[in-house]
BARONU-928272 format. One record per residue (C-alpha): y, z, x; chain; residue number from 1. Coordinates in steps of 0.25 Angstrom, whole numbers, plus 5000, padded with zeros to 4 digits. Each point is the difference from the previous one (the first is absolute). Last residue first. Layout:
BEGIN
(zafi (Y; Z; X); "A"; NUM)
...
***
This chain:
BEGIN
(zafi (5429; 5448; 5294); "A"; 521)
(zafi (4995; 4985; 5001); "A"; 520)
(zafi (4991; 5003; 5012); "A"; 519)
(zafi (4992; 5011; 4992); "A"; 518)
(zafi (4999; 4989; 4989); "A"; 517)
(zafi (4994; 4990; 5010); "A"; 516)
(zafi (4991; 5010; 5007); "A"; 515)
(zafi (4995; 5005; 4986); "A"; 514)
(zafi (4997; 4985; 4996); "A"; 513)
(zafi (4991; 4998; 5012); "A"; 512)
(zafi (4993; 5013; 4997); "A"; 511)
(zafi (4998; 4997; 4985); "A"; 510)
(zafi (4995; 4986; 5004); "A"; 509)
(zafi (4990; 5006; 5010); "A"; 508)
(zafi (4994; 5009; 4989); "A"; 507)
(zafi (5000; 4989; 4990); "A"; 506)
(zafi (4993; 4990; 5010); "A"; 505)
(zafi (5003; 4986; 4994); "A"; 504)
(zafi (4990; 4989; 4998); "A"; 503)
(zafi (4995; 5007; 4987); "A"; 502)
(zafi (4986; 4998; 4999); "A"; 501)
(zafi (4991; 4988; 5001); "A"; 500)
(zafi (4999; 4999; 5015); "A"; 499)
(zafi (4999; 5014; 5007); "A"; 498)
(zafi (5013; 5005; 5007); "A"; 497)
(zafi (4999; 4998; 5015); "A"; 496)
(zafi (4998; 5014; 5007); "A"; 495)
(zafi (5012; 5006; 5008); "A"; 494)
(zafi (4997; 5015; 4996); "A"; 493)
(zafi (5011; 5000; 4990); "A"; 492)
(zafi (4994; 4987; 4993); "A"; 491)
(zafi (5006; 4987; 5004); "A"; 490)
(zafi (5008; 4989; 4994); "A"; 489)
(zafi (5012; 5010; 4998); "A"; 488)
(zafi (5000; 5002; 5016); "A"; 487)
(zafi (5007; 5013; 5002); "A"; 486)
(zafi (5013; 4999; 5008); "A"; 485)
(zafi (4998; 4996; 5015); "A"; 484)
(zafi (5013; 4999; 5007); "A"; 483)
(zafi (5007; 5010; 4991); "A"; 482)
(zafi (5014; 5005; 4997); "A"; 481)
(zafi (5007; 4992; 5011); "A"; 480)
(zafi (5015; 5002; 5000); "A"; 479)
(zafi (5010; 4989; 4995); "A"; 478)
(zafi (5009; 5010; 4992); "A"; 477)
(zafi (4993; 4997; 4987); "A"; 476)
(zafi (4986; 5002; 5006); "A"; 475)
(zafi (4990; 4990; 5006); "A"; 474)
(zafi (4986; 4999; 4995); "A"; 473)
(zafi (4990; 4992; 5009); "A"; 472)
(zafi (4988; 4991; 4996); "A"; 471)
(zafi (4989; 4993; 5008); "A"; 470)
(zafi (4990; 4990; 4995); "A"; 469)
(zafi (4996; 4996; 5010); "A"; 468)
(zafi (4997; 5004; 5015); "A"; 467)
(zafi (5007; 4999; 5013); "A"; 466)
(zafi (5014; 5006; 4997); "A"; 465)
(zafi (5006; 5007; 5012); "A"; 464)
(zafi (5012; 5005; 4992); "A"; 463)
(zafi (5009; 4994; 5010); "A"; 462)
(zafi (4992; 4988; 5002); "A"; 461)
(zafi (5000; 4996; 4986); "A"; 460)
(zafi (5015; 5001; 4999); "A"; 459)
(zafi (5002; 4994; 5013); "A"; 458)
(zafi (4993; 4987; 4995); "A"; 457)
(zafi (4988; 4997; 5009); "A"; 456)
(zafi (4990; 5002; 4989); "A"; 455)
(zafi (5005; 4987; 4993); "A"; 454)
(zafi (5012; 4994; 5007); "A"; 453)
(zafi (5002; 4989; 4989); "A"; 452)
(zafi (5011; 5007; 4993); "A"; 451)
(zafi (4994; 5013; 4998); "A"; 450)
(zafi (4999; 4999; 4985); "A"; 449)
(zafi (5008; 5005; 4988); "A"; 448)
(zafi (4996; 5002; 4985); "A"; 447)
(zafi (5008; 5009; 4991); "A"; 446)
(zafi (4991; 5005; 4990); "A"; 445)
(zafi (5001; 5000; 4985); "A"; 444)
(zafi (4991; 4988; 4998); "A"; 443)
(zafi (4990; 5007; 5008); "A"; 442)
(zafi (4993; 4995; 5013); "A"; 441)
(zafi (4987; 4996; 5006); "A"; 440)
(zafi (4992; 4993; 4989); "A"; 439)
(zafi (5012; 4995; 4993); "A"; 438)
(zafi (4996; 4985; 5004); "A"; 437)
(zafi (5015; 4997; 5001); "A"; 436)
(zafi (5001; 5010; 5012); "A"; 435)
(zafi (4988; 4994; 5007); "A"; 434)
(zafi (5006; 4987; 4999); "A"; 433)
(zafi (5013; 5005; 5006); "A"; 432)
(zafi (4992; 5007; 5012); "A"; 431)
(zafi (4992; 4987; 5003); "A"; 430)
(zafi (5013; 4992; 5000); "A"; 429)
(zafi (5007; 5010; 5010); "A"; 428)
(zafi (4988; 4999; 5010); "A"; 427)
(zafi (5001; 5011; 5009); "A"; 426)
(zafi (4994; 5010; 4990); "A"; 425)
(zafi (5004; 5014; 5002); "A"; 424)
(zafi (5004; 5003; 4986); "A"; 423)
(zafi (5010; 5011; 4996); "A"; 422)
(zafi (5000; 5005; 4986); "A"; 421)
(zafi (5012; 5008; 4995); "A"; 420)
(zafi (4999; 5009; 4988); "A"; 419)
(zafi (5014; 5006; 4996); "A"; 418)
(zafi (5003; 5014; 4994); "A"; 417)
(zafi (5014; 5004; 4996); "A"; 416)
(zafi (5001; 4989; 4990); "A"; 415)
(zafi (4990; 5007; 4991); "A"; 414)
(zafi (4996; 4990; 4989); "A"; 413)
(zafi (4987; 4996; 5006); "A"; 412)
(zafi (4997; 5013; 5005); "A"; 411)
(zafi (4988; 5003; 4992); "A"; 410)
(zafi (4996; 4985; 5001); "A"; 409)
(zafi (4999; 5001; 5015); "A"; 408)
(zafi (4991; 5012; 5000); "A"; 407)
(zafi (4991; 4994; 4989); "A"; 406)
(zafi (4999; 4987; 5007); "A"; 405)
(zafi (4996; 5006; 5014); "A"; 404)
(zafi (4985; 4998; 4998); "A"; 403)
(zafi (5002; 4985; 4999); "A"; 402)
(zafi (5008; 4999; 5013); "A"; 401)
(zafi (4990; 5009; 5007); "A"; 400)
(zafi (4988; 4991; 4996); "A"; 399)
(zafi (5008; 4988; 5005); "A"; 398)
(zafi (5003; 5007; 5013); "A"; 397)
(zafi (4986; 5004; 5002); "A"; 396)
(zafi (4995; 4986; 4998); "A"; 395)
(zafi (5010; 4995; 5011); "A"; 394)
(zafi (5000; 4985; 5000); "A"; 393)
(zafi (5015; 4999; 5001); "A"; 392)
(zafi (5006; 5011; 5007); "A"; 391)
(zafi (5005; 5014; 4996); "A"; 390)
(zafi (5011; 5011; 5003); "A"; 389)
(zafi (5005; 5008; 4988); "A"; 388)
(zafi (5013; 5008; 5001); "A"; 387)
(zafi (5004; 5010; 4989); "A"; 386)
(zafi (5015; 5002; 5001); "A"; 385)
(zafi (5007; 5012; 4993); "A"; 384)
(zafi (5015; 4996; 4998); "A"; 383)
(zafi (5013; 5005; 5005); "A"; 382)
(zafi (5000; 4991; 5012); "A"; 381)
(zafi (4993; 4987; 4996); "A"; 380)
(zafi (5011; 4991; 5007); "A"; 379)
(zafi (4997; 5008; 5013); "A"; 378)
(zafi (4986; 4996; 5001); "A"; 377)
(zafi (5004; 4985; 5001); "A"; 376)
(zafi (4997; 4988; 4992); "A"; 375)
(zafi (5003; 4986; 5005); "A"; 374)
(zafi (5001; 4989; 4990); "A"; 373)
(zafi (4990; 4988; 5003); "A"; 372)
(zafi (4997; 4997; 4986); "A"; 371)
(zafi (4986; 5006; 5001); "A"; 370)
(zafi (5005; 5013; 5006); "A"; 369)
(zafi (5005; 5002; 5014); "A"; 368)
(zafi (4998; 5013; 5008); "A"; 367)
(zafi (5009; 5009; 5008); "A"; 366)
(zafi (4994; 5013; 5002); "A"; 365)
(zafi (5007; 5013; 5005); "A"; 364)
(zafi (4987; 5008; 5003); "A"; 363)
(zafi (4999; 5013; 4994); "A"; 362)
(zafi (4998; 5012; 5008); "A"; 361)
(zafi (4987; 5008; 5003); "A"; 360)
(zafi (4992; 4990; 5008); "A"; 359)
(zafi (5009; 4996; 5011); "A"; 358)
(zafi (5009; 5012; 5003); "A"; 357)
(zafi (4988; 5009; 4997); "A"; 356)
(zafi (4991; 4993; 5009); "A"; 355)
(zafi (5011; 5001; 5011); "A"; 354)
(zafi (5001; 5015; 4998); "A"; 353)
(zafi (4985; 5001; 5001); "A"; 352)
(zafi (5000; 4993; 5013); "A"; 351)
(zafi (5011; 5008; 5005); "A"; 350)
(zafi (4993; 5013; 4997); "A"; 349)
(zafi (4987; 4994; 5006); "A"; 348)
(zafi (5007; 4997; 5013); "A"; 347)
(zafi (5008; 5013; 5000); "A"; 346)
(zafi (4988; 5009; 5000); "A"; 345)
(zafi (5004; 5013; 4994); "A"; 344)
(zafi (4997; 4996; 4985); "A"; 343)
(zafi (5001; 5011; 4990); "A"; 342)
(zafi (5014; 4999; 4996); "A"; 341)
(zafi (4998; 4985; 4999); "A"; 340)
(zafi (4988; 5002; 4991); "A"; 339)
(zafi (5007; 5010; 4991); "A"; 338)
(zafi (5012; 4991; 4998); "A"; 337)
(zafi (4990; 4988; 4996); "A"; 336)
(zafi (4993; 5008; 4990); "A"; 335)
(zafi (5007; 4996; 4988); "A"; 334)
(zafi (4999; 4986; 5003); "A"; 333)
(zafi (4985; 5001; 5001); "A"; 332)
(zafi (4999; 5005; 4986); "A"; 331)
(zafi (5009; 4989; 4995); "A"; 330)
(zafi (4993; 4989; 5007); "A"; 329)
(zafi (4986; 5004; 4999); "A"; 328)
(zafi (4992; 4987; 5000); "A"; 327)
(zafi (5010; 4993; 5008); "A"; 326)
(zafi (5002; 5012; 5010); "A"; 325)
(zafi (4985; 5001; 5003); "A"; 324)
(zafi (4997; 4993; 5013); "A"; 323)
(zafi (5013; 5002; 5008); "A"; 322)
(zafi (5003; 5013; 4994); "A"; 321)
(zafi (4986; 5006; 5004); "A"; 320)
(zafi (5000; 4992; 5013); "A"; 319)
(zafi (5013; 5007; 5003); "A"; 318)
(zafi (4994; 5014; 4997); "A"; 317)
(zafi (4988; 4996; 5009); "A"; 316)
(zafi (5009; 4997; 5012); "A"; 315)
(zafi (5008; 5013; 4998); "A"; 314)
(zafi (4987; 5008; 4999); "A"; 313)
(zafi (4995; 4993; 5013); "A"; 312)
(zafi (5013; 5003; 5007); "A"; 311)
(zafi (4999; 5015; 4998); "A"; 310)
(zafi (4991; 5007; 4989); "A"; 309)
(zafi (4989; 4996; 4990); "A"; 308)
(zafi (4994; 5007; 4988); "A"; 307)
(zafi (5013; 5005; 4993); "A"; 306)
(zafi (5008; 4987; 5000); "A"; 305)
(zafi (4988; 4991; 4998); "A"; 304)
(zafi (4995; 5008; 4988); "A"; 303)
(zafi (5015; 5001; 4995); "A"; 302)
(zafi (5001; 4985; 5000); "A"; 301)
(zafi (4987; 4997; 4993); "A"; 300)
(zafi (5003; 5010; 4989); "A"; 299)
(zafi (5014; 4995; 4999); "A"; 298)
(zafi (4997; 4986; 4998); "A"; 297)
(zafi (4992; 5002; 4987); "A"; 296)
(zafi (4986; 4998; 4994); "A"; 295)
(zafi (4993; 4992; 5011); "A"; 294)
(zafi (5003; 4986; 5005); "A"; 293)
(zafi (4988; 4991; 4997); "A"; 292)
(zafi (4994; 5008; 4988); "A"; 291)
(zafi (5012; 5003; 4992); "A"; 290)
(zafi (4991; 5005; 4989); "A"; 289)
(zafi (5008; 5013; 4997); "A"; 288)
(zafi (4991; 5010; 5006); "A"; 287)
(zafi (4998; 4994; 5014); "A"; 286)
(zafi (4989; 5006; 5008); "A"; 285)
(zafi (4995; 4987; 5007); "A"; 284)
(zafi (5014; 4995; 5002); "A"; 283)
(zafi (5005; 5013; 5004); "A"; 282)
(zafi (4989; 5002; 5011); "A"; 281)
(zafi (5002; 4986; 5004); "A"; 280)
(zafi (5014; 5002; 5003); "A"; 279)
(zafi (4997; 5011; 5010); "A"; 278)
(zafi (4990; 4991; 5008); "A"; 277)
(zafi (5009; 4988; 4998); "A"; 276)
(zafi (5012; 5008; 5007); "A"; 275)
(zafi (4991; 5004; 5011); "A"; 274)
(zafi (4995; 4986; 5002); "A"; 273)
(zafi (5014; 4994; 5001); "A"; 272)
(zafi (5003; 5011; 5010); "A"; 271)
(zafi (4989; 4996; 5009); "A"; 270)
(zafi (5001; 4985; 4998); "A"; 269)
(zafi (5010; 4994; 5010); "A"; 268)
(zafi (4998; 5012; 5010); "A"; 267)
(zafi (5013; 5005; 5006); "A"; 266)
(zafi (5001; 5013; 4993); "A"; 265)
(zafi (4985; 5004; 5001); "A"; 264)
(zafi (4999; 4996; 5014); "A"; 263)
(zafi (5011; 5009; 5006); "A"; 262)
(zafi (4996; 5011; 4990); "A"; 261)
(zafi (4986; 5002; 5005); "A"; 260)
(zafi (4989; 4998; 4989); "A"; 259)
(zafi (4993; 5013; 4998); "A"; 258)
(zafi (4996; 5000; 4985); "A"; 257)
(zafi (4998; 4985; 4999); "A"; 256)
(zafi (4985; 5000; 4999); "A"; 255)
(zafi (5000; 5009; 4988); "A"; 254)
(zafi (4987; 5005; 4996); "A"; 253)
(zafi (4998; 5006; 4986); "A"; 252)
(zafi (5010; 4991; 4994); "A"; 251)
(zafi (4991; 4988; 4998); "A"; 250)
(zafi (4991; 5008; 4990); "A"; 249)
(zafi (5012; 5002; 4991); "A"; 248)
(zafi (5004; 4985; 5000); "A"; 247)
(zafi (4985; 4995; 4998); "A"; 246)
(zafi (5000; 5009; 4987); "A"; 245)
(zafi (5013; 4995; 4996); "A"; 244)
(zafi (4996; 4986; 5002); "A"; 243)
(zafi (4987; 5001; 4992); "A"; 242)
(zafi (5008; 5006; 4988); "A"; 241)
(zafi (5010; 4990; 5001); "A"; 240)
(zafi (4990; 4989; 4999); "A"; 239)
(zafi (4994; 5006; 4988); "A"; 238)
(zafi (5014; 5002; 4994); "A"; 237)
(zafi (5004; 4986; 5003); "A"; 236)
(zafi (4987; 4995; 4993); "A"; 235)
(zafi (5003; 5006; 4987); "A"; 234)
(zafi (5015; 4997; 5001); "A"; 233)
(zafi (4997; 4985; 5001); "A"; 232)
(zafi (5005; 4990; 5011); "A"; 231)
(zafi (4998; 5009; 5011); "A"; 230)
(zafi (5008; 5010; 5009); "A"; 229)
(zafi (4993; 5011; 5006); "A"; 228)
(zafi (4993; 4991; 5011); "A"; 227)
(zafi (5014; 4995; 5004); "A"; 226)
(zafi (5004; 5014; 5003); "A"; 225)
(zafi (4988; 5003; 5009); "A"; 224)
(zafi (5002; 4987; 5006); "A"; 223)
(zafi (5014; 5003; 5005); "A"; 222)
(zafi (4995; 5013; 5006); "A"; 221)
(zafi (4989; 4992; 5008); "A"; 220)
(zafi (5009; 4990; 5005); "A"; 219)
(zafi (5010; 5010; 5005); "A"; 218)
(zafi (4989; 5007; 5007); "A"; 217)
(zafi (4996; 4988; 5007); "A"; 216)
(zafi (5014; 4997; 5004); "A"; 215)
(zafi (5002; 5014; 5005); "A"; 214)
(zafi (4988; 4999; 5009); "A"; 213)
(zafi (5005; 4987; 5006); "A"; 212)
(zafi (5014; 5004; 5002); "A"; 211)
(zafi (4995; 5013; 5007); "A"; 210)
(zafi (4992; 4992; 5009); "A"; 209)
(zafi (5012; 4991; 5003); "A"; 208)
(zafi (5009; 5012; 5003); "A"; 207)
(zafi (4989; 5006; 5009); "A"; 206)
(zafi (4998; 4987; 5008); "A"; 205)
(zafi (5015; 4998; 5001); "A"; 204)
(zafi (5002; 5014; 5006); "A"; 203)
(zafi (4988; 5000; 5009); "A"; 202)
(zafi (5006; 4987; 5006); "A"; 201)
(zafi (4993; 4987; 4997); "A"; 200)
(zafi (4992; 4990; 5008); "A"; 199)
(zafi (4988; 5009; 5003); "A"; 198)
(zafi (4999; 5003; 4985); "A"; 197)
(zafi (4999; 4985; 4996); "A"; 196)
(zafi (4985; 5000; 4996); "A"; 195)
(zafi (5003; 5014; 4994); "A"; 194)
(zafi (5010; 4994; 4990); "A"; 193)
(zafi (4989; 4989; 4995); "A"; 192)
(zafi (4990; 5012; 4999); "A"; 191)
(zafi (5010; 5007; 4992); "A"; 190)
(zafi (5002; 4989; 4990); "A"; 189)
(zafi (4985; 4999; 4999); "A"; 188)
(zafi (4999; 5015; 4996); "A"; 187)
(zafi (5011; 4998; 4990); "A"; 186)
(zafi (4993; 4988; 4993); "A"; 185)
(zafi (4987; 5009; 5000); "A"; 184)
(zafi (5008; 5011; 4993); "A"; 183)
(zafi (5007; 4991; 4990); "A"; 182)
(zafi (4986; 4994; 4996); "A"; 181)
(zafi (4995; 5014; 4999); "A"; 180)
(zafi (5011; 5003; 4991); "A"; 179)
(zafi (4998; 4988; 4991); "A"; 178)
(zafi (4985; 5002; 4999); "A"; 177)
(zafi (5002; 5015; 4996); "A"; 176)
(zafi (5011; 4997; 4990); "A"; 175)
(zafi (4990; 4990; 4993); "A"; 174)
(zafi (4989; 5010; 5000); "A"; 173)
(zafi (5009; 5010; 4994); "A"; 172)
(zafi (5005; 4990; 4989); "A"; 171)
(zafi (4986; 4995; 4996); "A"; 170)
(zafi (5005; 4995; 4986); "A"; 169)
(zafi (4991; 4988; 5001); "A"; 168)
(zafi (5012; 4991; 4999); "A"; 167)
(zafi (5007; 5007; 5012); "A"; 166)
(zafi (4987; 5000; 5008); "A"; 165)
(zafi (4999; 4984; 4998); "A"; 164)
(zafi (5015; 4999; 5004); "A"; 163)
(zafi (4998; 5008; 5012); "A"; 162)
(zafi (4988; 4991; 5004); "A"; 161)
(zafi (5008; 4988; 4999); "A"; 160)
(zafi (5012; 5006; 5008); "A"; 159)
(zafi (4990; 5003; 5011); "A"; 158)
(zafi (4993; 4987; 5000); "A"; 157)
(zafi (5013; 4992; 5000); "A"; 156)
(zafi (5006; 5007; 5012); "A"; 155)
(zafi (5012; 5010; 4996); "A"; 154)
(zafi (5000; 5009; 5012); "A"; 153)
(zafi (5004; 4989; 5010); "A"; 152)
(zafi (5002; 5005; 5014); "A"; 151)
(zafi (5013; 4992; 5003); "A"; 150)
(zafi (5009; 5011; 5003); "A"; 149)
(zafi (4991; 5004; 5012); "A"; 148)
(zafi (5002; 4987; 5007); "A"; 147)
(zafi (5015; 4999; 4997); "A"; 146)
(zafi (5002; 5014; 5006); "A"; 145)
(zafi (4993; 4997; 5012); "A"; 144)
(zafi (5007; 4987; 5002); "A"; 143)
(zafi (5013; 5007; 4998); "A"; 142)
(zafi (4998; 5011; 5011); "A"; 141)
(zafi (4994; 4990; 5009); "A"; 140)
(zafi (5014; 4992; 4999); "A"; 139)
(zafi (5008; 5010; 5008); "A"; 138)
(zafi (5005; 4990; 5010); "A"; 137)
(zafi (4996; 4986; 4996); "A"; 136)
(zafi (4990; 4994; 4990); "A"; 135)
(zafi (4997; 5002; 4985); "A"; 134)
(zafi (4990; 4992; 4992); "A"; 133)
(zafi (5001; 5001; 4985); "A"; 132)
(zafi (4992; 4993; 4989); "A"; 131)
(zafi (5008; 4996; 4988); "A"; 130)
(zafi (4991; 4989; 4995); "A"; 129)
(zafi (5010; 4989; 5006); "A"; 128)
(zafi (5000; 5007; 5014); "A"; 127)
(zafi (5010; 5010; 5005); "A"; 126)
(zafi (5003; 5001; 5014); "A"; 125)
(zafi (5008; 5012; 5005); "A"; 124)
(zafi (5008; 5002; 5013); "A"; 123)
(zafi (5003; 5015; 5002); "A"; 122)
(zafi (5010; 5005; 5011); "A"; 121)
(zafi (4998; 5015; 5000); "A"; 120)
(zafi (5011; 5008; 5008); "A"; 119)
(zafi (5002; 5010; 4988); "A"; 118)
(zafi (4988; 5002; 4992); "A"; 117)
(zafi (4993; 4992; 4989); "A"; 116)
(zafi (4990; 5005; 4989); "A"; 115)
(zafi (4995; 4990; 4990); "A"; 114)
(zafi (5001; 5002; 4985); "A"; 113)
(zafi (4991; 4996; 4988); "A"; 112)
(zafi (5008; 5005; 4988); "A"; 111)
(zafi (4993; 5010; 4991); "A"; 110)
(zafi (4993; 4999; 4986); "A"; 109)
(zafi (4997; 4985; 5002); "A"; 108)
(zafi (4989; 5003; 5010); "A"; 107)
(zafi (4994; 4986; 4998); "A"; 106)
(zafi (5002; 4995; 5014); "A"; 105)
(zafi (5014; 4995; 4999); "A"; 104)
(zafi (5001; 4989; 5010); "A"; 103)
(zafi (5014; 4997; 4999); "A"; 102)
(zafi (5007; 5010; 4991); "A"; 101)
(zafi (5006; 4992; 4988); "A"; 100)
(zafi (5015; 5002; 4995); "A"; 99)
(zafi (5002; 4993; 4987); "A"; 98)
(zafi (5010; 4988; 4999); "A"; 97)
(zafi (4995; 4996; 4986); "A"; 96)
(zafi (4987; 4995; 5004); "A"; 95)
(zafi (5002; 4987; 5008); "A"; 94)
(zafi (5010; 5005; 5009); "A"; 93)
(zafi (4990; 5011; 5004); "A"; 92)
(zafi (5009; 5009; 5010); "A"; 91)
(zafi (4992; 5003; 5013); "A"; 90)
(zafi (4996; 5014; 5005); "A"; 89)
(zafi (4996; 5006; 5013); "A"; 88)
(zafi (5000; 5015; 5000); "A"; 87)
(zafi (5005; 5010; 5010); "A"; 86)
(zafi (4997; 5014; 5005); "A"; 85)
(zafi (5010; 5006; 5010); "A"; 84)
(zafi (5002; 5006; 5014); "A"; 83)
(zafi (5011; 5005; 5009); "A"; 82)
(zafi (5009; 5002; 4988); "A"; 81)
(zafi (5009; 4993; 4991); "A"; 80)
(zafi (4994; 4987; 5005); "A"; 79)
(zafi (5009; 4988; 5003); "A"; 78)
(zafi (4991; 4987; 4998); "A"; 77)
(zafi (5003; 4988; 5008); "A"; 76)
(zafi (4994; 4988; 4992); "A"; 75)
(zafi (4994; 4987; 5004); "A"; 74)
(zafi (4993; 4989; 4991); "A"; 73)
(zafi (4991; 4988; 5002); "A"; 72)
(zafi (4995; 4990; 4990); "A"; 71)
(zafi (5006; 4988; 5009); "A"; 70)
(zafi (5009; 4997; 4988); "A"; 69)
(zafi (5006; 5014; 5002); "A"; 68)
(zafi (4996; 5013; 4992); "A"; 67)
(zafi (5013; 5007; 4998); "A"; 66)
(zafi (4999; 5015; 5003); "A"; 65)
(zafi (5002; 5012; 4991); "A"; 64)
(zafi (5002; 5015; 5001); "A"; 63)
(zafi (4996; 5009; 4988); "A"; 62)
(zafi (5003; 5015; 5001); "A"; 61)
(zafi (4991; 5008; 4991); "A"; 60)
(zafi (4997; 4997; 4986); "A"; 59)
(zafi (4989; 5010; 4996); "A"; 58)
(zafi (4995; 4999; 4986); "A"; 57)
(zafi (4987; 4994; 5005); "A"; 56)
(zafi (4997; 5012; 5008); "A"; 55)
(zafi (5001; 5000; 5015); "A"; 54)
(zafi (5011; 5009; 5004); "A"; 53)
(zafi (5010; 4999; 5012); "A"; 52)
(zafi (4997; 4985; 5000); "A"; 51)
(zafi (5008; 4990; 5008); "A"; 50)
(zafi (4998; 4987; 4993); "A"; 49)
(zafi (4999; 4986; 5007); "A"; 48)
(zafi (5003; 4988; 4992); "A"; 47)
(zafi (4997; 4986; 5003); "A"; 46)
(zafi (5009; 4988; 4996); "A"; 45)
(zafi (4997; 4986; 4996); "A"; 44)
(zafi (4991; 5003; 4988); "A"; 43)
(zafi (4993; 4989; 4991); "A"; 42)
(zafi (4990; 5011; 4998); "A"; 41)
(zafi (4987; 4991; 5002); "A"; 40)
(zafi (5009; 4991; 5009); "A"; 39)
(zafi (5002; 5011; 5010); "A"; 38)
(zafi (4986; 5004; 5000); "A"; 37)
(zafi (4995; 4985; 5003); "A"; 36)
(zafi (5011; 4999; 5011); "A"; 35)
(zafi (4992; 5011; 5007); "A"; 34)
(zafi (5010; 5010; 5005); "A"; 33)
(zafi (5005; 5003; 5014); "A"; 32)
(zafi (5006; 5012; 5006); "A"; 31)
(zafi (5010; 5008; 5007); "A"; 30)
(zafi (5003; 5015; 4999); "A"; 29)
(zafi (5010; 5007; 5010); "A"; 28)
(zafi (5001; 5015; 4999); "A"; 27)
(zafi (5013; 5008; 5002); "A"; 26)
(zafi (5004; 5014; 4998); "A"; 25)
(zafi (5013; 5004; 4995); "A"; 24)
(zafi (5008; 5013; 5003); "A"; 23)
(zafi (5006; 5005; 4987); "A"; 22)
(zafi (5014; 4996; 4995); "A"; 21)
(zafi (5008; 5012; 4997); "A"; 20)
(zafi (4999; 5003; 4985); "A"; 19)
(zafi (5014; 5001; 4994); "A"; 18)
(zafi (5000; 4988; 4990); "A"; 17)
(zafi (4985; 5000; 4997); "A"; 16)
(zafi (5000; 5015; 4998); "A"; 15)
(zafi (5013; 4999; 4991); "A"; 14)
(zafi (4993; 4990; 4991); "A"; 13)
(zafi (4987; 5008; 4998); "A"; 12)
(zafi (5008; 5013; 4998); "A"; 11)
(zafi (5009; 4992; 4989); "A"; 10)
(zafi (4987; 4995; 4993); "A"; 9)
(zafi (4994; 5014; 5000); "A"; 8)
(zafi (5013; 5006; 4994); "A"; 7)
(zafi (5001; 4989; 4989); "A"; 6)
(zafi (4985; 5001; 4997); "A"; 5)
(zafi (5000; 5015; 4998); "A"; 4)
(zafi (5013; 4999; 4992); "A"; 3)
(zafi (4993; 4990; 4990); "A"; 2)
(zafi (5009; 4988; 4998); "A"; 1)
***
């Protein structure tokens, strides 16, 4: 195992053993869910997540409460601080046990979170369409947030016009429309907040105001990147040119230059917005075609390290690892020690150590094959393992399986390389029929499945796998080599390969083989 990883895992374990139990702060949350909502997801528990960061890679601390036959629930939360942002979620039992955020208002890039404080006693009623109504001590904060979250930026007329402009190649006009829509939504959100001003302390008002402004800016930056990624290279370049021009013009006036630290660090979205703003630059000016993540982890990491200071810098560094570690596994691993030496805020240093402990080590899986024999990670010690996660009906999974044939054939006679597929189907018969079809797996693969647990299996949860296909490469000593190896069914910049040509990307195939060969040394 890599010495950096070993030392970081040891530090994390020692901290957890020796850490003095911090003072806890209690908040009581009760509620009632409409039975229609419960039936929609076949869920019998509600989950409340305490969020330190709000990007979708954030896992946070999750607490659950049973939903009683009366459709009521009750939960006493122990907060790590005097206040925290929380989200309300269910597990969709009808859709592979996926976590779903109740009342997600369409802002899929960031979690919809609600501020609670010590002493609050919140009761929530959730109707079948996901509408929230809060009551009790402190409820005005949550009602205000729910109301300004539910300003719809994606109304049909707006989407239709943007699509027209896109087809006409009027990218600058499309950007202008979208950004004015965001500005209008921000104005309405602030008007909603202003209507509550007399009910809030100045601290809460300023914090929510910063959340609203940061959310709007995040939406703008995310749209700039999406504008530069189109189905054809020609259109992508035109969209990218318009996005870069807009990005450069937006730098002239920075509305966030003088944000007070007491708000910037506590805000649900300010640090996420700053990270997205820095990432957008590398997305737009990438040289290797890695349009959605930039060209390297180190250039983004050192930009954050050198441009910010104090706890805000430490939070941004943590977000950088949290969001990009899968895409830059090896490169981010090499910078963990530097990050931990840089960080002075114990909260974010500890969060990074926890992330390393969970995401930079191999999970000791135990999974059955088609005959019911249990396969474990340890029995493949001394071999390089390529893990491939899939489910029946996943078209991209079939595409990847087809494209992997040259790679699998190259190592057909090499006993030190094993290809293992892991299916998350809950229905064993469906899984076995899919294996027989030959569309998802190779004859030379070891085929395993999550024993009916689907996405709730500990292996899937450990790697936070929510999209498919997904591959991992594990080294001969059980160490993780890559959590996001090059997709051989995609071009290096992430585009699908055109039909009628070789279904395998030669460039990505070479990089994939290089990772395996390096692991064999």
